[in-house]
C-alpha positions in Angstrom: 94.3 -109.6 17.7 94.2 -107.3 14.7 97.8 -108.2 13.8 96.9 -112.0 13.9 93.9 -111.4 11.7 96.0 -109.5 9.1 98.5 -112.3 9.1 95.9 -114.9 8.4 94.4 -112.8 5.6 97.9 -112.3 4.0 98.7 -116.0 4.2 95.4 -116.8 2.5 96.1 -114.3 -0.3 99.6 -115.7 -0.8 98.3 -119.3 -0.9 95.6 -118.3 -3.4 98.1 -116.6 -5.7 100.4 -119.6 -5.5 97.6 -122.0 -6.4 96.7 -119.8 -9.3 100.3 -119.9 -10.7 100.9 -123.7 -10.1 99.4 -125.8 -12.9 97.0 -128.6 -12.0 97.6 -132.3 -12.5 95.4 -132.2 -15.6 97.7 -129.7 -17.2 100.8 -131.8 -16.4 99.3 -135.1 -17.5 96.7 -134.3 -20.1 94.3 -137.2 -20.9 95.4 -139.3 -23.8 98.9 -137.9 -24.0 101.7 -140.3 -22.9 104.6 -137.8 -23.3 104.8 -137.0 -19.6 104.6 -140.6 -18.5 107.2 -141.5 -21.2 109.5 -138.9 -19.7 109.0 -140.3 -16.2 110.0 -143.8 -17.5 113.1 -142.3 -19.1 114.1 -140.6 -15.8 113.6 -143.9 -13.9 115.6 -145.8 -16.5 118.4 -143.2 -16.3 118.5 -143.4 -12.5 118.6 -147.2 -12.8 121.6 -147.1 -15.2 123.4 -144.6 -12.9 122.9 -146.9 -9.9 124.3 -149.8 -11.9 127.3 -147.9 -13.3 129.9 -149.5 -11.0 128.7 -152.9 -12.1 128.7 -151.9 -15.8 132.3 -150.7 -15.4 133.3 -154.1 -14.0 131.5 -156.1 -16.6 132.6 -154.4 -19.9 136.1 -153.0 -19.1 139.5 -154.2 -18.0 138.9 -153.4 -14.3 138.4 -157.0 -13.3 141.9 -158.2 -14.4 143.6 -155.3 -12.7 141.9 -155.6 -9.3 142.3 -159.4 -9.2 146.1 -159.1 -10.0 146.6 -156.4 -7.4 144.7 -158.4 -4.8 147.0 -161.4 -5.5 150.0 -159.1 -5.0 148.9 -158.0 -1.6 148.1 -161.6 -0.6 151.5 -162.8 -1.9 153.3 -160.2 0.1 151.4 -161.3 3.2 150.0 -157.8 3.9 146.4 -157.7 5.2 145.6 -154.0 4.7 148.6 -152.5 2.9 148.0 -151.1 0.3 144.5 -150.2 1.4 141.5 -151.3 -0.6 140.8 -147.7 -1.5 144.3 -147.4 -3.1 144.0 -150.7 -5.0 140.6 -149.8 -6.4 141.6 -146.3 -7.3 144.7 -147.6 -9.1 142.6 -150.2 -10.9 140.2 -147.4 -12.0 142.9 -145.1 -13.4 144.5 -148.0 -15.2 141.1 -148.9 -16.6 140.6 -145.4 -17.8 144.0 -145.5 -19.4 143.4 -148.7 -21.3 139.8 -147.9 -22.2 140.5 -144.3 -23.3 140.1 -145.1 -27.1 136.9 -147.0 -26.4 135.5 -144.3 -24.2 136.4 -141.6 -26.8 134.8 -143.5 -29.6 131.6 -144.1 -27.6 131.4 -140.4 -26.7 132.0 -139.1 -30.2 129.8 -141.7 -32.0 126.9 -142.1 -29.5 126.7 -139.8 -26.6 127.6 -136.5 -28.2 125.1 -136.9 -31.1 122.5 -137.8 -28.6 123.1 -134.6 -26.5 122.9 -132.6 -29.7 119.5 -134.3 -30.6 120.9 -135.7 -33.9 120.1 -139.3 -33.1 117.5 -141.1 -31.0 118.1 -143.0 -27.8 117.9 -146.4 -29.5 120.5 -145.5 -32.1 122.7 -143.9 -29.4 122.7 -147.1 -27.4 123.7 -149.1 -30.4 126.6 -146.7 -31.2 127.8 -146.6 -27.6 127.7 -150.4 -27.2 129.6 -151.1 -30.4 133.0 -150.0 -29.2 132.7 -152.0 -26.0 131.5 -155.0 -28.0 134.6 -154.8 -30.2 136.8 -154.4 -27.2 135.4 -157.4 -25.4 135.4 -159.6 -28.6 139.1 -158.8 -29.1 140.0 -160.1 -25.6 137.5 -162.8 -24.9 138.6 -166.5 -25.1 136.9 -168.3 -28.0 136.2 -171.2 -25.7 134.3 -169.1 -23.2 132.4 -167.3 -26.0 131.4 -170.7 -27.5 130.3 -172.0 -24.1 127.9 -169.2 -23.5 126.7 -169.3 -27.1 125.7 -172.9 -26.8 124.0 -172.3 -23.4 122.1 -169.3 -24.8 120.9 -171.1 -28.0 117.9 -172.6 -26.1 116.8 -169.3 -24.6 117.4 -166.6 -27.1 119.0 -166.3 -30.5 122.8 -166.3 -30.6 123.0 -163.6 -33.2 121.3 -160.3 -33.7 119.7 -159.2 -36.9 122.9 -157.6 -38.1 124.9 -160.7 -37.5 126.7 -159.6 -34.4 127.1 -161.6 -31.2 124.5 -160.6 -28.6 125.8 -158.6 -25.6 124.0 -161.1 -23.4 126.6 -163.6 -24.6 129.6 -161.4 -25.0 129.5 -159.8 -21.5 129.5 -163.0 -19.3 132.1 -164.7 -21.6 134.3 -161.6 -21.3 134.0 -161.6 -17.5 134.9 -165.2 -17.3 137.9 -164.7 -19.5 139.1 -161.7 -17.5 138.8 -163.7 -14.3 140.9 -166.5 -15.8 143.6 -164.2 -17.0 143.6 -162.4 -13.7 144.1 -165.7 -11.8 146.9 -166.7 -14.2 148.7 -163.4 -13.6 148.0 -163.8 -9.9 149.7 -167.2 -9.9 152.8 -165.8 -11.5 152.8 -163.0 -8.9 152.4 -165.3 -5.9 154.9 -168.0 -7.0 158.1 -166.1 -6.1 156.7 -165.0 -2.7 155.8 -168.6 -2.0 159.3 -169.7 -2.8 160.6 -167.1 -0.3 158.2 -168.4 2.3 159.3 -172.0 1.8 163.0 -171.1 2.1 162.5 -169.0 5.2 160.3 -171.7 6.8 162.9 -174.4 6.1 165.6 -172.2 7.7 163.5 -171.5 10.7 162.7 -175.2 11.2 166.4 -176.2 10.8 167.4 -173.7 13.5 164.9 -175.1 15.9 162.9 -171.9 16.2 159.5 -173.7 16.4 157.7 -170.9 18.0 158.8 -168.2 15.5 156.2 -167.7 12.7 158.0 -167.9 9.4 155.9 -165.1 7.9 157.3 -162.6 10.4 160.8 -163.2 9.0 159.9 -163.6 5.4 157.8 -160.4 5.1 160.8 -158.0 5.0 162.6 -160.2 2.5 159.5 -160.3 0.2 159.2 -156.6 0.4 162.9 -156.1 -0.3 162.7 -158.5 -3.2 159.7 -156.7 -4.7 161.5 -153.4 -4.4 164.8 -154.6 -5.9 163.1 -155.9 -9.1 161.1 -152.7 -9.4 157.9 -154.7 -9.0 155.4 -151.9 -9.3 156.7 -150.9 -12.7 156.9 -154.5 -13.9 153.5 -155.4 -12.7 151.6 -152.3 -13.8 153.4 -152.2 -17.2 152.7 -155.8 -17.8 149.1 -155.5 -17.0 148.6 -152.5 -19.3 150.6 -154.1 -22.1 148.5 -157.2 -21.9 145.7 -155.2 -23.7 147.9 -153.9 -26.5 
């Protein structure tokens, strides 16, 4: 009984000491001061940007063209799960980092590093970080797509910013549409030779009277052999990377 009473008293003393050390809510959020609430808004905005990072990577980089072309390659070969999605996405990511390295370096040196060193504000840092990506997208966007989105946006918000540059709300969707178009063009060139092999094999199978034999079962080894003989991985990856230079 005495031991239990001592434990209760000790716990009460510890709780009292802890309450004395922890500041109250009034100290954290003083009346009339919006600094704490502004910091909370910044944290929420940072978490939002981090959650949207994969989407931002797809929207403003070369990732879309790479992943679309590699998907067409797998479909043209007739393989359902080889190479696996993890491998295709990882390869597309590393190719994206290779192509976008100058853009990433410029965004880091001109925007992010000065911000971490408290030499510029968040607004100026965003402008400096966005500028290299804007120039990259403008150098690879189709003029027709850019004009289409500019005309559609004219009724909702100004086409140009105050400094005379095209708004990101116009550049990003136009760039994405352009990348999808080029990805499908490359995919057509990739799938065409495999389609020819499928047609030849199907004609031979039908002429031999093998009605019950799926032509894809016979054409698959020939397509893989054809892709290896022409050194397809080197040609495809090299062509995709060189399409940005």
